[in-house]
C-alpha positions as CSV (number, residue, x, y, z in Angstrom):
1,X,-41.2,-66.3,-36.5
2,X,-44.2,-64.5,-35.0
3,X,-43.3,-62.2,-32.2
4,X,-44.7,-63.1,-28.7
5,X,-47.3,-60.6,-27.6
6,X,-47.4,-59.5,-24.0
7,X,-51.2,-59.4,-24.1
8,X,-51.4,-63.1,-24.4
9,X,-49.5,-63.5,-21.1
10,X,-51.5,-60.8,-19.3
11,X,-52.5,-62.9,-16.3
12,X,-53.2,-61.4,-12.9
13,X,-50.2,-63.0,-11.3
14,X,-47.7,-61.7,-13.9
15,X,-45.7,-58.5,-13.7
16,X,-43.1,-56.5,-15.6
17,X,-39.6,-56.1,-14.2
18,X,-36.3,-54.9,-15.4
19,X,-34.3,-57.7,-17.0
20,X,-31.1,-56.1,-15.7
21,X,-31.8,-53.7,-12.8
22,X,-28.1,-52.7,-12.6
23,X,-28.4,-50.1,-15.3
24,X,-27.8,-46.5,-16.2
25,X,-29.6,-43.7,-18.0
26,X,-28.3,-40.9,-20.3
27,X,-30.1,-37.8,-21.3
28,X,-29.0,-37.2,-24.9
29,X,-31.2,-34.1,-25.5
30,X,-34.5,-32.5,-24.4
31,X,-36.5,-35.5,-25.7
32,X,-33.8,-38.1,-26.3
33,X,-32.5,-40.7,-23.8
34,X,-30.4,-43.8,-23.8
35,X,-30.8,-46.8,-21.5
36,X,-27.6,-48.9,-20.9
37,X,-27.8,-52.2,-18.9
38,X,-25.1,-54.0,-17.0
39,X,-24.6,-56.5,-19.8
40,X,-24.1,-53.8,-22.4
41,X,-27.5,-53.5,-24.0
42,X,-28.4,-50.1,-25.3
43,X,-31.6,-48.5,-26.4
44,X,-32.6,-45.0,-27.4
45,X,-36.0,-43.8,-26.3
46,X,-38.0,-40.5,-26.2
47,X,-39.5,-39.0,-23.1
48,X,-42.8,-40.8,-23.2
49,X,-41.1,-44.2,-24.0
50,X,-38.8,-43.6,-21.1
51,X,-41.8,-43.1,-18.8
52,X,-43.2,-46.4,-19.9
53,X,-39.9,-48.1,-19.1
54,X,-39.4,-46.4,-15.8
55,X,-42.9,-47.0,-14.4
56,X,-43.6,-50.5,-15.8
57,X,-41.9,-52.3,-13.0
58,X,-44.4,-54.3,-10.9
59,X,-47.3,-53.5,-13.3
60,X,-49.4,-56.2,-14.9
61,X,-50.7,-54.6,-18.1
62,X,-50.6,-51.5,-20.3
63,X,-53.5,-49.8,-18.4
64,X,-51.8,-50.2,-15.1
65,X,-48.6,-48.8,-16.6
66,X,-50.5,-45.8,-18.0
67,X,-52.2,-45.1,-14.6
68,X,-48.9,-45.4,-12.8
69,X,-47.2,-42.9,-15.1
70,X,-50.1,-40.4,-14.8
71,X,-49.7,-40.3,-11.0
72,X,-46.4,-38.5,-11.7
73,X,-46.8,-36.9,-15.1
74,X,-50.3,-35.6,-16.1
75,X,-49.0,-34.6,-19.6
76,X,-48.0,-38.2,-20.5
77,X,-49.2,-38.7,-24.1
78,X,-49.3,-42.4,-25.3
79,X,-52.3,-44.5,-26.1
80,X,-52.9,-47.9,-24.4
81,X,-52.2,-49.5,-27.8
82,X,-48.9,-47.6,-28.1
83,X,-47.9,-48.6,-24.6
84,X,-48.7,-52.2,-25.3
85,X,-46.6,-52.2,-28.5
86,X,-43.6,-50.7,-26.7
87,X,-43.9,-53.2,-23.8
88,X,-43.8,-56.0,-26.3
89,X,-40.7,-54.6,-27.9
90,X,-39.0,-54.1,-24.5
91,X,-39.7,-57.7,-23.5
92,X,-38.6,-59.0,-26.9
93,X,-35.3,-57.0,-26.7
94,X,-34.8,-58.3,-23.1
95,X,-34.9,-54.9,-21.4
96,X,-38.0,-56.0,-19.5
97,X,-39.3,-59.4,-18.3
98,X,-42.9,-60.4,-18.0
99,X,-43.1,-63.3,-15.5
100,X,-45.2,-64.6,-12.7
101,X,-44.9,-62.7,-9.4
102,X,-42.5,-64.5,-7.1
103,X,-40.4,-63.9,-4.0
104,X,-36.8,-63.4,-5.1
105,X,-34.0,-65.0,-3.1
106,X,-31.9,-61.9,-3.6
107,X,-33.6,-58.9,-5.2
108,X,-31.7,-56.1,-6.8
109,X,-33.2,-52.7,-7.1
110,X,-32.7,-50.3,-9.9
111,X,-33.0,-46.5,-9.6
112,X,-36.0,-44.7,-8.1
113,X,-38.2,-43.7,-11.2
114,X,-39.7,-40.7,-9.4
115,X,-36.3,-39.2,-8.7
116,X,-35.1,-40.0,-12.2
117,X,-38.1,-38.3,-13.6
118,X,-37.0,-35.0,-12.1
119,X,-33.7,-35.1,-13.9
120,X,-35.3,-36.3,-17.1
121,X,-37.5,-33.2,-17.1
122,X,-34.7,-30.7,-16.1
123,X,-32.6,-28.7,-18.5
124,X,-28.9,-28.9,-17.8
125,X,-27.4,-25.5,-16.9
126,X,-24.3,-26.5,-18.8
127,X,-26.4,-27.5,-21.9
128,X,-24.5,-30.8,-21.7
129,X,-25.5,-33.6,-24.1
130,X,-25.0,-37.2,-23.1
131,X,-25.7,-36.3,-19.5
132,X,-25.8,-39.2,-17.0
133,X,-28.9,-38.9,-14.8
134,X,-29.3,-42.1,-12.7
135,X,-27.8,-43.7,-9.7
136,X,-28.8,-47.1,-8.3
137,X,-26.5,-47.8,-5.4
138,X,-24.4,-46.0,-2.8
139,X,-21.6,-47.8,-1.1
140,X,-20.3,-45.8,1.9
141,X,-17.3,-46.7,4.1
142,X,-18.1,-45.8,7.7
143,X,-14.5,-46.3,8.9
144,X,-11.1,-47.7,7.8
145,X,-10.6,-49.5,11.1
146,X,-11.0,-53.3,11.4
147,X,-10.0,-55.9,13.9
148,X,-8.8,-58.2,11.2
149,X,-6.0,-57.9,8.7
150,X,-7.0,-59.8,5.6
151,X,-4.2,-60.2,3.1
152,X,-6.2,-59.0,0.1
153,X,-8.0,-56.0,1.6
154,X,-7.8,-52.8,-0.4
155,X,-7.8,-50.7,2.8
156,X,-4.5,-52.0,4.2
157,X,-2.4,-49.3,2.5
158,X,-5.0,-46.6,2.8
159,X,-4.0,-43.5,4.8
160,X,-7.3,-41.7,5.6
161,X,-7.5,-38.0,6.1
162,X,-10.0,-36.5,8.5
163,X,-13.1,-38.6,8.5
164,X,-16.5,-37.4,7.6
165,X,-18.7,-36.4,10.5
166,X,-22.0,-38.2,11.1
167,X,-23.9,-35.2,9.6
168,X,-21.6,-35.2,6.5
169,X,-22.3,-38.9,6.0
170,X,-26.0,-38.3,6.3
171,X,-25.7,-35.6,3.7
172,X,-24.0,-38.1,1.3
173,X,-26.8,-40.6,1.9
174,X,-29.5,-38.0,1.3
175,X,-27.9,-36.7,-1.9
176,X,-27.5,-40.2,-3.3
177,X,-31.1,-40.9,-2.5
178,X,-32.1,-37.7,-4.4
179,X,-30.1,-39.0,-7.3
180,X,-32.2,-42.1,-7.5
181,X,-30.4,-44.6,-5.3
182,X,-32.5,-47.3,-3.8
183,X,-29.7,-49.5,-2.4
184,X,-27.2,-48.5,0.2
185,X,-24.3,-50.6,1.5
186,X,-22.4,-49.6,4.6
187,X,-18.8,-51.0,4.7
188,X,-15.4,-50.2,6.2
189,X,-13.0,-51.2,7.5
190,X,-15.5,-52.8,9.8
191,X,-18.8,-51.0,10.2
192,X,-19.4,-52.8,13.6
193,X,-16.1,-51.6,15.1
194,X,-16.8,-50.4,18.6
195,X,-15.8,-46.8,17.7
196,X,-18.5,-46.5,14.9
197,X,-21.1,-49.2,15.5
198,X,-23.7,-46.8,17.0
199,X,-23.1,-44.4,14.1
200,X,-23.6,-47.3,11.6
201,X,-27.0,-48.1,13.1
202,X,-28.0,-44.4,13.0
203,X,-27.1,-44.2,9.4
204,X,-29.1,-47.4,8.6
205,X,-32.1,-45.9,10.3
206,X,-31.7,-42.6,8.5
207,X,-31.5,-44.4,5.1
208,X,-34.6,-46.4,6.0
209,X,-36.5,-43.2,6.9
210,X,-35.6,-41.6,3.6
211,X,-37.0,-44.6,1.7
212,X,-34.0,-46.8,0.6
213,X,-35.5,-50.2,-0.3
214,X,-32.3,-52.2,0.3
215,X,-30.0,-51.5,3.2
216,X,-26.9,-53.8,3.3
217,X,-24.1,-54.2,5.9
218,X,-20.8,-55.5,4.5
219,X,-18.9,-56.9,7.5
220,X,-16.2,-59.3,8.6
221,X,-18.8,-60.7,11.0
222,X,-17.0,-59.1,13.9
223,X,-19.3,-58.1,16.9
224,X,-22.5,-59.3,15.3
225,X,-23.0,-61.2,18.5
226,X,-22.4,-58.1,20.6
227,X,-24.7,-55.9,18.5
228,X,-27.2,-58.6,17.5
229,X,-30.3,-56.8,18.9
230,X,-29.2,-53.4,17.5
231,X,-28.9,-55.0,14.1
232,X,-32.4,-56.6,14.4
233,X,-33.9,-53.2,15.4
234,X,-32.1,-51.2,12.8
235,X,-34.3,-51.8,9.7
236,X,-31.4,-53.5,8.0
237,X,-32.4,-55.7,5.1
238,X,-29.2,-57.7,4.4
239,X,-25.9,-58.7,5.9
240,X,-23.0,-59.9,3.8
241,X,-20.1,-61.5,5.7
242,X,-16.6,-62.0,4.3
243,X,-15.6,-65.7,4.3
244,X,-13.5,-67.9,1.9
245,X,-12.0,-70.8,4.0
246,X,-8.4,-69.7,3.3
247,X,-6.0,-70.6,6.0
248,X,-2.6,-70.2,4.3
249,X,-2.1,-66.8,6.0
250,X,-2.7,-66.3,9.7
251,X,-4.7,-63.1,9.2
252,X,-7.2,-64.9,6.9
253,X,-7.3,-68.0,9.0
254,X,-8.3,-66.0,12.1
255,X,-11.2,-64.3,10.3
256,X,-12.5,-67.5,8.7
257,X,-12.3,-69.4,11.9
258,X,-14.2,-66.6,13.7
259,X,-17.1,-67.0,11.2
260,X,-17.1,-70.8,11.5
261,X,-17.2,-70.5,15.3
262,X,-20.0,-67.9,15.3
263,X,-22.1,-68.8,12.3
264,X,-25.0,-70.2,14.3
265,X,-25.5,-67.0,16.2
266,X,-24.8,-64.9,13.1
267,X,-27.4,-66.9,11.1
268,X,-30.0,-66.1,13.8
269,X,-30.4,-62.8,12.1
270,X,-32.5,-64.6,9.4
271,X,-35.1,-65.4,12.1
272,X,-35.9,-61.6,12.0
273,X,-36.2,-61.4,8.2
274,X,-32.7,-60.2,7.6
275,X,-31.1,-61.8,4.5
276,X,-27.6,-63.3,5.2
277,X,-25.0,-64.0,2.6
278,X,-21.3,-64.6,2.1
279,X,-18.7,-62.5,0.1
280,X,-15.9,-64.8,-0.9
281,X,-12.6,-63.6,-2.4
282,X,-11.0,-66.3,-4.6
283,X,-7.3,-66.7,-4.2
284,X,-5.2,-69.6,-5.6
285,X,-6.0,-71.4,-2.3
286,X,-9.7,-70.6,-1.8
287,X,-10.5,-71.3,-5.4
288,X,-10.3,-75.0,-4.6
289,X,-13.0,-74.5,-1.9
290,X,-15.9,-73.3,-4.1
291,X,-18.1,-76.3,-3.5
292,X,-17.2,-76.4,0.2
293,X,-18.2,-72.7,0.5
294,X,-21.4,-73.3,-1.3
295,X,-22.1,-76.3,1.0
296,X,-21.4,-74.1,4.0
297,X,-24.0,-71.6,2.7
298,X,-26.6,-74.4,2.1
299,X,-26.0,-76.1,5.5
300,X,-26.6,-72.7,7.2
301,X,-29.6,-71.8,5.0
302,X,-27.9,-68.6,3.8
303,X,-29.4,-66.5,1.0
304,X,-26.4,-65.7,-1.2
305,X,-22.8,-66.1,-2.0
306,X,-20.7,-63.7,-4.1
307,X,-17.4,-64.9,-5.5
308,X,-14.8,-62.3,-6.4
309,X,-11.4,-63.1,-8.0
310,X,-8.6,-61.5,-6.0
311,X,-7.2,-58.4,-7.5
312,X,-3.7,-56.8,-7.2
313,X,-4.8,-53.9,-5.0
314,X,-3.9,-52.8,-1.5
315,X,-1.5,-55.1,0.3
316,X,-2.3,-58.0,-2.0
317,X,0.4,-56.6,-4.3
318,X,3.1,-57.5,-1.8
319,X,2.2,-61.2,-1.8
320,X,0.8,-61.4,-5.3
321,X,2.8,-64.4,-6.4
322,X,1.5,-66.3,-3.4
323,X,-2.2,-65.7,-4.0
324,X,-2.7,-64.8,-7.7
325,X,-4.9,-67.1,-9.7
326,X,-3.9,-69.3,-12.6
327,X,-5.8,-68.6,-15.8
328,X,-6.9,-72.2,-16.4
329,X,-7.9,-72.6,-12.7
330,X,-9.9,-69.4,-12.9
331,X,-11.7,-70.5,-16.1
332,X,-12.5,-73.9,-14.5
333,X,-13.8,-72.2,-11.3
334,X,-16.0,-69.8,-13.3
335,X,-17.5,-72.8,-15.2
336,X,-18.2,-74.4,-11.9
337,X,-19.8,-71.3,-10.5
338,X,-22.1,-71.0,-13.5
339,X,-23.1,-74.7,-13.2
340,X,-23.9,-74.4,-9.5
341,X,-25.7,-71.1,-10.0
342,X,-28.1,-72.8,-12.4
343,X,-28.4,-76.0,-10.4
344,X,-29.1,-74.3,-7.1
345,X,-31.0,-71.2,-8.2
346,X,-34.1,-72.1,-6.2
347,X,-32.1,-72.5,-3.0
348,X,-29.1,-70.1,-3.1
349,X,-28.3,-66.9,-5.0
350,X,-24.8,-67.5,-6.5
351,X,-23.0,-64.6,-8.2
352,X,-19.7,-63.3,-9.4
353,X,-18.8,-60.1,-11.3
354,X,-21.1,-59.9,-14.3
355,X,-18.1,-59.8,-16.6
356,X,-17.2,-63.3,-15.7
357,X,-20.7,-64.8,-15.8
358,X,-21.5,-64.1,-19.5
359,X,-20.8,-66.1,-22.6
360,X,-17.6,-65.8,-24.6
361,X,-16.9,-62.3,-26.0
362,X,-19.9,-60.4,-24.6
363,X,-20.4,-56.7,-24.4
364,X,-19.3,-55.3,-21.1
365,X,-19.9,-52.3,-18.8
366,X,-18.8,-51.9,-15.2
367,X,-21.5,-51.5,-12.6
368,X,-19.1,-49.3,-10.6
369,X,-19.4,-45.8,-12.0
370,X,-22.6,-46.7,-13.9
371,X,-24.9,-48.1,-11.3
372,X,-22.9,-47.7,-8.1
373,X,-20.9,-44.9,-6.5
374,X,-18.3,-45.5,-3.7
375,X,-17.5,-42.9,-1.0
376,X,-14.8,-43.4,1.5
377,X,-15.0,-42.5,5.2
378,X,-13.0,-39.4,4.5
379,X,-15.3,-38.3,1.6
380,X,-13.2,-39.3,-1.5
381,X,-15.2,-40.8,-4.3
382,X,-14.6,-43.6,-6.8
383,X,-16.5,-46.1,-9.0
384,X,-15.9,-48.9,-6.5
385,X,-13.5,-49.8,-3.6
386,X,-10.9,-51.1,-6.0
387,X,-11.0,-48.3,-8.6
388,X,-8.8,-45.2,-8.8
389,X,-10.0,-42.3,-6.7
390,X,-11.9,-39.6,-8.7
391,X,-10.0,-36.7,-7.1
392,X,-13.3,-35.2,-6.0
393,X,-14.2,-35.1,-2.4
394,X,-17.8,-34.6,-1.1
395,X,-16.6,-31.8,1.2
396,X,-15.6,-29.8,-1.9
397,X,-18.2,-30.7,-4.5
398,X,-21.8,-31.8,-4.3
399,X,-22.4,-35.5,-4.9
400,X,-24.7,-34.6,-7.8
401,X,-21.9,-32.7,-9.6
402,X,-19.4,-35.4,-8.9
403,X,-21.7,-38.2,-10.2
404,X,-23.2,-36.3,-13.2
405,X,-20.7,-33.7,-14.3
406,X,-17.2,-34.8,-13.5
407,X,-15.3,-36.5,-16.3
408,X,-13.9,-39.2,-14.1
409,X,-16.9,-41.6,-14.6
410,X,-17.1,-41.2,-18.4
411,X,-14.7,-44.1,-19.0
412,X,-16.8,-46.4,-16.8
413,X,-20.0,-45.7,-18.8
414,X,-18.8,-46.9,-22.2
415,X,-20.0,-50.2,-23.6
416,X,-17.4,-52.1,-25.4
417,X,-16.3,-55.7,-26.3
418,X,-14.0,-57.7,-24.0
419,X,-11.6,-57.9,-26.9
420,X,-11.6,-54.1,-27.7
421,X,-8.0,-52.8,-27.6
422,X,-7.3,-49.7,-25.6
423,X,-6.0,-46.6,-27.5
424,X,-3.6,-45.4,-24.8
425,X,-2.7,-45.9,-21.2
426,X,-5.1,-43.0,-20.1
427,X,-8.0,-44.8,-21.6
428,X,-6.9,-48.1,-20.0
429,X,-6.8,-46.4,-16.6
430,X,-10.5,-46.0,-16.8
431,X,-11.2,-49.4,-18.5
432,X,-14.8,-50.5,-18.1
433,X,-13.5,-54.1,-18.3
434,X,-11.2,-53.5,-15.4
435,X,-12.2,-56.7,-13.5
436,X,-11.6,-58.9,-16.5
437,X,-8.5,-57.1,-17.8
438,X,-6.9,-56.7,-14.4
439,X,-7.2,-60.4,-13.7
440,X,-6.0,-61.3,-17.2
441,X,-2.9,-59.2,-16.8
442,X,-2.4,-60.0,-13.2
443,X,-2.1,-63.8,-13.8
444,X,0.8,-62.9,-16.1
445,X,2.4,-61.0,-13.2
446,X,1.7,-57.5,-14.4
447,X,1.0,-55.2,-11.4
448,X,-1.1,-52.1,-10.8
449,X,-0.7,-49.2,-8.5
450,X,-3.2,-49.2,-5.6
451,X,-6.7,-49.0,-6.9
452,X,-5.7,-48.1,-10.4
453,X,-5.6,-49.9,-13.8
454,X,-2.5,-48.0,-15.0
455,X,0.5,-50.3,-15.2
456,X,3.4,-49.8,-12.9
457,X,5.7,-51.7,-15.3
458,X,4.8,-49.4,-18.2
459,X,6.0,-52.0,-20.7
460,X,2.7,-53.6,-21.8
461,X,2.1,-53.5,-25.5
462,X,-1.4,-52.8,-26.8
463,X,-1.7,-56.2,-28.4
464,X,-1.1,-57.9,-25.1
465,X,-4.3,-56.6,-23.6
466,X,-6.8,-59.4,-23.8
467,X,-9.5,-61.3,-21.9
468,X,-9.1,-64.0,-19.3
469,X,-12.1,-65.7,-21.1
470,X,-10.0,-66.3,-24.2
């Protein structure tokens, strides 16, 4: 079959974009690099090819790509014909898309190409091969305090040490930006808690001044009414509110009823250009409300809804038998989410962990530790809020060293099949399929220590490790 050529599609309203913006980049040697996407695609490129990939986003044709590159690298050495051939290959291999320009309901940003270029040029002092040189997103907890007491919250058994000062948090935000991050999410606890709300707004403003393209607030919805004008004035791009319609436990019922009571005022943020979405944790109760939650979003003209299967972390372990998901129910729910995602794609962005949204037996990689870095309010670091702590604190090490040099993240940056068997428990503790494997094992009543994949029971045989998708 004849390969589609980009030049035939080169219309003025078309542009290149990353097929999977949640991605990572390895420096394998002085002139050798490897791109790894969130769905496990890998491609080796040389320095010039990397530049074409990095600086093609938003461009319309090979000449525009060339001009864009030369703004930052005068020594770039590829002809227009060579650039065009490479763009064709990247589109064919689904690393890039070439589509009409359109306003996205829920745009995700990859890493900042100008910042990544600095690391691509540099020579590692440690002469390290296979060096990771990109960061796309920082998630920073502002506080552990929250007025609600959700049953599944990973913070409930967290005992924080001395919290980072405002200046220390700004330093984290600055270092993440210099590593290439274009998205920042401020979370908690509750980032609008009275004790930290003003600090939250100052951090949002600081991130905006630096140049972050996407600034997100992850909140229970608490005090949005009180701080409405401050949110509007803060240069915030997006607010994601926790809501899942659960009422089995008093703590969850109170939070969900609070959202329902105040949704009209909360949704008023959208009148000021702030995207509003829902984060919905699926328990064995809320999994039956998927269509109702989607209807709630549509009725209130929200932009997005994220569904996350409940995990045995934090205090959820203590009531696991009362909230855990059944395998068949989860599979049916994921099928429904996929169906609604396609059906409503022009009206509502519907998502779940990428591991769950793919076809059977896909390649996998975790976005935590590869695209995203999580930092607690006391400076501890991890791949995400549910992952084991790295053991490295930003007070003791630079964020750059933690992200690029520490061995902790290596296990999160390996592409493998859902059905790959782990070699030993240590490997499994950094399993890049943690969302899938945790859920698969949890529904069979295996438990995990807080934020870790390592089994408490210690009696799981290798051949029992499988996928919930099977």
